[in-house]
C-alpha positions as CSV (number, residue, x, y, z in Angstrom):
1,I,8.9,1.2,-8.6
2,K,12.0,0.9,-6.5
3,D,12.4,4.8,-6.2
4,V,9.0,5.6,-4.6
5,E,9.5,8.4,-2.0
6,L,8.1,6.6,1.1
7,D,8.4,9.9,3.3
8,F,6.1,11.6,0.7
9,I,3.5,8.8,1.0
10,R,3.9,8.9,5.1
11,E,3.3,12.5,5.2
12,H,0.4,13.0,2.8
13,A,-1.5,9.7,2.6
14,K,-3.9,10.5,5.7
15,G,-5.0,13.7,4.2
16,I,-5.4,12.7,0.7
17,L,-7.4,9.7,1.7
18,A,-9.6,11.8,4.0
19,S,-10.4,14.3,1.2
20,S,-11.5,11.3,-1.3
21,P,-14.9,11.7,-2.6
22,I,-14.9,8.0,-2.8
23,S,-16.4,6.4,0.5
24,Y,-14.5,3.3,0.6
25,L,-11.3,5.2,0.3
26,K,-12.1,7.9,2.9
27,A,-13.0,5.1,5.2
28,A,-9.9,3.0,4.2
29,Q,-7.3,2.3,7.2
30,L,-3.6,3.0,6.5
31,R,-1.7,-0.2,7.1
32,G,2.0,-1.3,7.0
33,S,5.2,-0.3,8.7
34,L,5.0,3.3,7.1
35,F,1.9,4.0,9.2
36,Q,2.1,1.5,12.1
37,D,4.6,1.6,14.8
38,S,3.9,-2.1,15.5
39,C,3.2,-3.7,12.1
40,D,3.2,-7.5,12.3
41,S,3.4,-8.1,8.7
42,D,5.8,-7.4,5.7
43,A,3.2,-4.6,4.5
44,I,5.1,-1.2,3.9
45,S,2.5,1.0,2.4
46,S,-1.1,-0.3,1.9
47,V,-4.8,0.6,2.8
48,F,-7.2,-1.8,4.2
49,T,-10.3,-1.5,1.9
50,K,-12.2,-4.6,3.2
51,F,-12.7,-5.7,-0.7
52,Y,-11.6,-9.0,-1.6
53,V,-9.8,-9.1,-5.0
54,D,-8.1,-12.1,-6.5
55,H,-4.4,-10.7,-6.7
56,T,-3.0,-14.0,-7.8
57,E,-2.0,-12.8,-11.3
58,P,-0.6,-9.4,-10.4
59,L,1.1,-10.9,-7.5
60,A,3.0,-13.3,-9.9
61,V,4.1,-10.4,-11.9
62,L,5.4,-8.6,-8.9
63,E,7.6,-11.5,-8.0
64,Q,9.5,-10.5,-11.0
65,Y,10.1,-7.0,-9.6
66,K,10.9,-8.3,-6.1
67,K,13.6,-10.6,-7.6
68,K,15.3,-7.8,-9.2
69,G,15.0,-5.5,-6.1
70,Q,12.6,-3.2,-7.6
71,W,10.0,-3.1,-4.9
72,C,9.4,-1.0,-2.0
73,L,5.8,-1.2,-0.9
74,G,6.2,-4.5,1.0
75,E,3.8,-7.3,0.8
76,L,0.0,-7.5,-0.1
77,L,-2.4,-8.8,2.4
78,D,-5.8,-10.0,1.9
79,R,-8.5,-7.2,1.5
80,H,-5.8,-4.8,1.1
81,E,-4.6,-2.7,-1.6
82,F,-0.9,-1.1,-2.2
83,L,-0.9,2.8,-1.7
84,A,1.5,4.8,-3.9
85,I,1.4,8.5,-4.0
86,F,3.6,10.6,-5.9
87,P,4.5,14.2,-5.8
């Protein structure tokens, strides 16, 4: 997932989430350097869903991609989910 079109995500994320029939996605806040001018974390493309999910296992797998330079969505913060949108 190193070739994700980040500009596409930036351009379409707000509209896609706003039109979602799923209430927690519709209310989710866009987070990361794609969406925030003064992002104070290493997040690039994520949404603050307010849900706690144990990310231990998937983050361990993700480390393998990061080591190979194959990850472009940044860090995953607590109560956040990565946001990937594809054309």
